[in-house]
C-alpha positions in Angstrom: 10.5 -22.4 -170.1 12.2 -20.0 -172.4 11.4 -20.9 -176.0 15.0 -20.5 -177.2 16.4 -22.6 -174.4 13.8 -25.3 -175.1 14.7 -25.3 -178.8 18.4 -25.6 -178.0 17.8 -28.5 -175.7 15.7 -30.3 -178.3 18.3 -29.8 -181.0 21.1 -31.1 -178.7 19.0 -34.1 -177.7 18.2 -35.0 -181.4 21.9 -34.8 -182.3 23.0 -36.9 -179.4 20.3 -39.6 -179.8 21.0 -39.8 -183.6 24.7 -40.4 -182.9 24.0 -43.0 -180.2 21.6 -44.8 -182.4 24.4 -45.5 -184.9 26.8 -47.1 -182.4 25.2 -50.6 -182.3 25.9 -50.8 -186.1 29.5 -49.8 -185.8 32.8 -51.5 -184.9 35.6 -49.7 -183.2 39.0 -50.3 -184.9 42.4 -48.9 -185.6 43.5 -47.8 -189.0 44.4 -50.6 -191.4 47.9 -49.6 -192.7 47.8 -52.5 -195.2 44.8 -51.1 -197.0 45.3 -50.3 -200.7 44.1 -46.7 -200.3 45.9 -46.1 -197.0 47.8 -42.8 -197.2 51.5 -43.3 -196.4 52.0 -39.6 -195.6 50.6 -40.2 -192.1 52.0 -40.6 -188.6 54.5 -37.7 -189.3 55.2 -34.6 -187.4 54.0 -31.6 -189.3 54.6 -27.9 -189.1 52.1 -25.5 -190.8 52.6 -21.8 -191.0 51.2 -18.9 -193.0 53.9 -16.8 -194.8 52.3 -13.6 -193.4 52.4 -12.8 -189.7 51.4 -16.1 -188.0 49.4 -14.1 -185.4 47.4 -12.0 -187.9 44.3 -14.2 -188.4 42.5 -16.9 -186.5 43.5 -19.6 -188.9 47.2 -18.6 -188.9 47.2 -18.6 -185.1 45.6 -22.1 -185.1 48.3 -23.3 -187.4 51.1 -21.7 -185.3 49.6 -23.2 -182.1 49.4 -26.6 -183.7 53.0 -26.3 -185.0 54.3 -25.2 -181.6 52.8 -28.3 -180.0 54.3 -30.5 -182.7 57.7 -29.1 -182.0 57.3 -29.6 -178.2 56.3 -33.3 -178.8 59.2 -33.8 -181.2 61.7 -32.3 -178.7 60.4 -34.5 -175.9 60.9 -37.6 -178.2 58.6 -39.9 -176.1 59.7 -43.5 -176.4 58.6 -46.8 -175.0 62.2 -47.3 -173.8 62.0 -44.3 -171.4 62.3 -45.0 -167.7 59.3 -44.2 -165.4 60.9 -41.0 -163.9 61.8 -39.8 -167.4 58.3 -40.5 -168.7 56.8 -38.6 -165.8 59.1 -35.7 -166.5 58.4 -35.7 -170.2 54.6 -35.8 -169.5 54.9 -32.9 -167.1 56.9 -31.0 -169.8 54.3 -31.8 -172.4 51.4 -30.6 -170.2 53.1 -27.4 -169.2 54.2 -26.6 -172.8 50.6 -27.2 -174.0 49.2 -25.0 -171.2 51.7 -22.2 -171.8 51.0 -22.3 -175.6 47.2 -22.3 -175.1 47.5 -19.2 -172.9 49.7 -17.3 -175.3 47.5 -18.0 -178.3 44.4 -17.2 -176.2 45.8 -13.7 -175.7 46.9 -13.5 -179.3 43.2 -14.2 -180.2 42.4 -10.9 -178.5 45.4 -8.9 -179.7 46.2 -10.5 -183.1 49.4 -9.2 -184.7 49.6 -6.5 -182.0 50.4 -9.0 -179.3 53.0 -7.6 -176.9 54.3 -8.8 -173.6 54.0 -6.6 -170.5 55.9 -6.5 -167.3 55.9 -9.4 -164.9 54.1 -12.7 -164.7 50.5 -13.7 -164.0 51.4 -15.7 -160.9 52.7 -19.1 -160.0 52.5 -20.5 -163.5 55.2 -18.2 -165.0 53.1 -17.1 -167.9 53.8 -13.5 -169.0 51.3 -10.7 -168.7 50.2 -9.1 -171.9 50.3 -5.4 -172.8 47.1 -4.8 -174.6 46.7 -2.2 -177.4 44.0 0.4 -177.4 40.8 -0.9 -179.1 37.8 1.1 -180.3 34.8 -1.0 -179.1 32.0 1.4 -179.9 29.3 -1.2 -180.7 27.9 -4.3 -178.9 29.1 -6.4 -181.9 32.7 -5.2 -181.7 32.7 -5.7 -177.9 31.3 -9.3 -178.2 33.8 -10.2 -181.0 36.7 -8.8 -179.0 35.9 -10.4 -175.7 35.1 -13.8 -177.2 38.1 -13.9 -179.5 40.5 -15.5 -177.0 38.2 -18.4 -176.1 37.2 -18.8 -179.8 40.9 -19.0 -180.6 41.4 -21.9 -178.1 38.4 -23.7 -179.6 39.8 -23.2 -183.2 43.2 -24.5 -181.9 41.7 -27.7 -180.6 39.8 -28.3 -183.8 43.0 -27.7 -185.8 44.9 -30.2 -183.7 42.1 -32.7 -184.1 41.9 -32.1 -187.9 45.6 -32.6 -188.5 45.9 -35.4 -186.0 43.3 -37.3 -188.0 45.1 -36.6 -191.3 48.7 -36.9 -190.3 48.7 -38.9 -187.1 50.9 -37.9 -184.1 48.2 -36.2 -182.0 49.3 -33.5 -179.7 47.1 -34.8 -176.9 48.0 -32.3 -174.2 47.6 -29.4 -176.7 44.1 -30.6 -177.7 43.0 -31.0 -174.1 44.1 -27.6 -172.9 42.6 -25.8 -175.8 39.4 -27.8 -175.9 38.8 -27.4 -172.1 39.9 -23.7 -171.9 36.3 -22.4 -172.3 34.7 -25.0 -170.0 37.0 -24.2 -167.1 37.7 -20.6 -167.9 38.5 -18.5 -164.8 39.1 -14.7 -164.6 40.8 -14.9 -161.3 44.3 -14.0 -162.5 45.4 -10.7 -163.9 46.6 -11.5 -167.4 47.4 -8.0 -168.6 50.0 -5.7 -167.2 48.1 -2.4 -167.4 44.5 -3.6 -166.7 42.6 -4.9 -163.7 41.6 -8.5 -163.6 39.4 -9.0 -166.7 36.6 -11.5 -167.3 36.1 -12.3 -171.0 32.9 -14.2 -170.4 31.3 -11.5 -168.2 32.2 -8.8 -170.7 31.0 -10.9 -173.6 27.6 -11.5 -171.9 27.3 -7.7 -171.1 27.8 -6.9 -174.7 25.1 -9.4 -175.7 22.8 -7.8 -173.1 23.1 -4.5 -175.0 21.4 -6.3 -177.9 18.8 -7.9 -175.5 20.4 -11.4 -176.0 20.6 -13.2 -172.6 23.6 -15.4 -172.0 25.4 -16.1 -168.7 29.1 -17.2 -168.1 27.8 -20.2 -166.2 25.4 -21.2 -169.1 28.2 -20.8 -171.6 30.6 -23.0 -169.6 27.9 -25.6 -169.1 27.2 -25.9 -172.8 31.0 -26.1 -173.5 31.4 -28.8 -170.9 28.5 -30.8 -172.5 30.3 -30.5 -175.9 33.5 -31.7 -174.4 31.8 -34.5 -172.6 30.4 -35.7 -175.9 33.8 -35.6 -177.6 35.5 -39.1 -177.6 38.9 -37.6 -178.5 39.1 -35.9 -175.2 38.9 -39.2 -173.4 41.3 -40.8 -175.8 43.9 -38.0 -175.3 43.6 -38.4 -171.5 44.2 -42.1 -171.9 47.1 -41.6 -174.2 48.9 -39.3 -171.8 48.3 -41.6 -168.9 49.2 -44.7 -170.8 52.6 -43.2 -171.8 53.4 -41.9 -168.4 52.5 -45.1 -166.6 53.3 -47.8 -169.1 55.4 -46.2 -171.8 52.9 -46.9 -174.6 52.4 -44.4 -177.4 49.6 -44.2 -179.8 49.7 -42.0 -182.9 46.8 -43.3 -185.0 43.2 -42.1 -184.7 40.4 -44.3 -183.6 37.6 -44.9 -186.1 34.3 -46.8 -186.4 33.8 -49.2 -189.3 30.5 -48.5 -191.0 30.3 -50.8 -194.1 33.4 -49.9 -196.1 33.9 -46.6 -194.5 36.1 -45.6 -191.6 34.4 -42.8 -189.5 35.9 -41.0 -186.6 33.9 -40.3 -183.4 32.6 -36.7 -183.7 34.2 -33.8 -182.0 31.9 -31.1 -180.6 32.8 -27.4 -180.1 31.1 -24.3 -178.9 31.9 -21.0 -180.5 30.8 -17.5 -179.3 29.4 -15.1 -181.9 28.0 -11.6 -181.5 24.6 -13.1 -181.5 25.2 -15.9 -179.0 26.5 -19.5 -179.0 27.2 -21.6 -182.1 27.5 -25.3 -181.4 29.2 -27.5 -184.1 30.1 -31.1 -184.6 32.7 -32.6 -187.1 33.5 -36.1 -188.3 36.1 -37.5 -190.7 35.4 -40.2 -193.2 38.4 -42.3 -194.1 40.7 -39.9 -192.3 44.0 -41.5 -193.2 43.2 -42.7 -196.7 43.8 -40.9 -199.9 40.9 -38.5 -200.0 39.5 -37.9 -196.5 36.2 -36.1 -196.1 35.3 -33.8 -193.2 31.6 -33.2 -192.6 30.5 -30.4 -190.3 27.1 -29.3 -189.0 26.1 -26.8 -186.3 23.4 -24.5 -185.1 22.6 -21.3 -183.3 19.1 -20.4 -181.9 17.9 -19.3 -185.3 19.9 -21.1 -188.0 21.6 -24.3 -189.0 25.0 -24.5 -190.8 26.3 -27.6 -192.6 28.9 -28.5 -195.2 31.9 -30.7 -196.1 35.5 -30.6 -197.2 37.3 -33.1 -199.4 41.1 -33.3 -198.9 44.1 -33.9 -201.2 42.4 -34.3 -204.6 45.3 -34.7 -207.0 45.7 -32.6 -210.0 49.1 -34.0 -210.7 51.9 -35.7 -208.9 52.9 -32.3 -207.3 49.6 -30.4 -207.2 46.5 -31.1 -205.0 43.5 -29.2 -203.9 41.0 -29.6 -201.0 37.6 -28.0 -201.9 35.0 -27.1 -199.3 31.6 -25.5 -199.1 29.4 -24.6 -196.1 26.0 -22.9 -196.0 23.4 -21.9 -193.4 19.6 -21.6 -193.4 19.8 -17.8 -193.4 21.8 -17.4 -196.6 25.3 -17.3 -195.2 28.0 -19.4 -196.9 31.7 -20.1 -197.3 33.1 -21.6 -200.5 36.8 -22.2 -201.2 39.7 -24.5 -201.5 43.1 -25.2 -200.0 45.9 -25.8 -202.6 49.2 -27.6 -202.2 52.4 -27.9 -204.3 54.8 -30.5 -203.3 58.2 -28.8 -203.7 60.2 -31.7 -202.1 59.4 -34.9 -200.3 58.9 -33.0 -197.0 58.2 -29.4 -198.1 54.8 -28.4 -199.4 53.8 -24.8 -200.4 50.2 -24.1 -199.5 47.5 -21.6 -200.3 43.8 -20.9 -199.5 41.3 -19.0 -201.6 37.8 -18.6 -200.3 34.7 -16.5 -200.7 32.6 -15.8 -197.6 29.2 -14.1 -197.1 27.8 -13.7 -193.7 29.1 -17.1 -192.7 28.8 -18.0 -189.0 32.3 -19.5 -188.6 34.4 -17.4 -191.0 32.7 -14.0 -190.6 31.2 -14.1 -187.1 33.7 -16.3 -185.2 36.9 -15.6 -187.1 36.0 -12.0 -187.8 37.0 -12.3 -191.5 35.6 -9.9 -194.0 32.9 -10.7 -196.5 34.1 -11.4 -200.0 37.3 -12.9 -201.3 40.1 -13.9 -199.0 43.5 -15.5 -199.9 46.5 -16.7 -197.8 49.7 -18.5 -198.6 51.8 -20.8 -196.4 54.2 -23.7 -196.0 53.9 -27.2 -194.6 57.0 -29.2 -193.4 56.9 -32.9 -192.6 59.5 -34.5 -190.4 
């Protein structure tokens, strides 16, 4: 057996068995809204946007995708008083809106701020073709980064929806599912671009890796992505939430957690990202997600390194100022250190900023294609 494949399987098995071993000591429960440290700024609709072009970076696109799904959910205004035909119609609208949005931001992952629509539609689904701009892909790394960017964007979108759903409530269940499963069920059968033949992101990505003598196959990538999705409890809960509303009119906006002593811990979410050196598998959990200072812990690995770190949210500097510091590092010397900042301008408007320093970090530099060194962004968060 190939040594790298054996190593990957051993790491996956260890992570899964460790997680399963904790389940007998835990108790599944809903959030206690009467707790003294429960955060009242939860179960709200939230819009997050960067002030610069919302298509310019991976993070800004993830925020825009999340916000679009929130607007769709708000417009549909799902209620327990809706009749069955209305519930079915709203669920169909939710699913199509999430699917449409996932596709648009997938293509934006490739094109960035240069995204332009072409002539005509892809097919029966009435999603527009894209007019791609000329790209100089003169190295295997540039090719791998470009062809994986769309699928990585979908994965980042799903993680953003999960993250904000844990913090603020009001999950966009359809949005999470379509983005989370995009890579697992990716199909190149439709022509997505108006001036190109049918393209295959995964095949082109694997060809780029072969130029570096790194062997991956589309089937193998989709298999690992499917395993990651199968291990993610939130996917099942989102399917249940959609079905439960459509059939019974029940809505659920609060995350599920396990009680471990005095801590509330979410079931983990697992994601696969594609780098110019192969797959990167990552898991995230939240501790006390809807209390005053949630903590997100992340850990992941490639064939030759392990990355881990944590982020603490909403540490108050004053009644109006807060910051959310984070640090991540890997076993090969890569790291990302930074913080999000917030200024509460009004009850429902918050000005936001991020300042970070990255150095050969798997997620920030390889997946998101950010530059090494200092990066800063500014944005706005609206609650309604």
